C-alpha positions as CSV (number, residue, x, y, z in Angstrom):
1,M,0.0,0.0,0.0
2,K,2.8,2.4,0.9
3,K,4.6,1.6,-2.4
4,A,1.5,2.3,-4.4
5,M,1.1,5.7,-2.7
6,V,4.7,6.7,-3.2
7,L,4.5,5.6,-6.9
8,M,1.3,7.6,-7.4
9,V,2.9,10.7,-5.8
10,L,5.9,10.4,-8.1
11,L,3.9,9.8,-11.3
12,L,1.1,12.3,-10.8
13,P,3.2,15.4,-11.8
14,A,4.4,13.7,-14.9
15,V,0.8,12.7,-15.9
16,L,-0.5,16.2,-15.2
17,L,2.4,17.8,-17.1
18,A,1.7,15.5,-20.1
19,S,-2.0,16.4,-20.2
20,V,-1.2,20.2,-19.9
21,T,1.4,20.0,-22.6
22,E,-0.9,18.3,-25.0
23,T,-3.7,20.8,-24.5
24,V,-1.6,24.0,-24.4
25,I,1.0,23.3,-27.0
26,P,-0.3,21.6,-30.1
27,S,1.9,18.9,-31.5
28,T,0.2,17.9,-34.8
29,L,-1.2,19.6,-37.8
30,D,-4.7,18.5,-36.8
31,A,-4.2,20.0,-33.3
32,Y,-3.1,23.4,-34.8
33,L,-6.1,23.4,-37.1
34,A,-8.4,22.6,-34.2
35,F,-7.0,25.4,-32.0
36,A,-7.1,27.8,-34.9
37,G,-10.7,26.9,-35.6
38,N,-11.6,27.6,-32.0
39,A,-9.8,30.9,-32.1
40,M,-11.8,31.8,-35.2
41,E,-15.0,31.0,-33.5
42,D,-14.0,33.2,-30.5
43,G,-13.2,36.0,-32.9
44,D,-9.4,35.9,-32.1
45,F,-8.4,36.3,-35.7
46,D,-4.8,37.3,-35.0
47,V,-4.3,34.2,-32.8
48,A,-6.0,32.0,-35.4
49,F,-3.7,33.5,-38.1
50,L,-0.6,32.5,-36.1
51,L,-1.9,29.0,-35.5
52,Y,-2.8,28.5,-39.2
53,E,0.7,29.9,-40.0
54,E,2.3,27.2,-37.9
55,A,0.0,24.6,-39.5
56,V,1.2,25.7,-42.9
57,E,4.8,25.4,-41.8
58,R,4.1,21.8,-40.7
59,D,2.4,21.0,-44.0
60,P,2.7,23.6,-46.8
61,H,0.3,21.6,-48.9
62,S,-2.6,21.5,-46.4
63,Q,-5.6,23.2,-48.1
64,A,-7.3,23.6,-44.7
65,A,-4.3,25.4,-43.2
66,L,-3.8,27.6,-46.3
67,A,-7.5,28.5,-46.5
68,G,-7.8,29.1,-42.8
69,R,-4.7,31.4,-42.8
70,L,-6.2,33.4,-45.6
71,V,-9.6,33.8,-43.9
72,A,-8.0,34.6,-40.6
73,F,-5.8,37.3,-42.2
74,A,-8.8,38.8,-44.1
75,E,-10.9,38.8,-40.9
76,S,-8.2,40.4,-38.8
77,R,-7.7,43.1,-41.5
78,S,-11.4,43.8,-41.9
79,S,-11.8,44.5,-38.2
80,D,-8.9,47.0,-38.4
81,V,-10.6,48.7,-41.4
82,V,-13.9,49.0,-39.6
83,S,-12.3,50.5,-36.5
84,I,-10.4,53.0,-38.6
85,A,-13.5,53.9,-40.5
86,V,-15.5,54.4,-37.3
87,T,-12.7,56.4,-35.7
88,G,-12.5,58.6,-38.8
89,L,-16.2,59.4,-38.6
90,N,-16.1,60.6,-35.0
């Protein structure tokens, strides 16, 4: 019983670190695409652009990464244009 408790205490930080690393730092193209898609849904277009950019670096032929990067770039620029236009009217 004592050995099991010691083993659990020693392994718990490694298990927790592994789960945090996987959720915070994407490691595959699919993970980058998923995180970028979530950022797009949240309206974080600059973050989405950076994530799609990393996905393109991992696979330069990925149509999903290339298209997502283009859309994220366009969305991030369109919000800048709108804010400039609104600021100019005031």
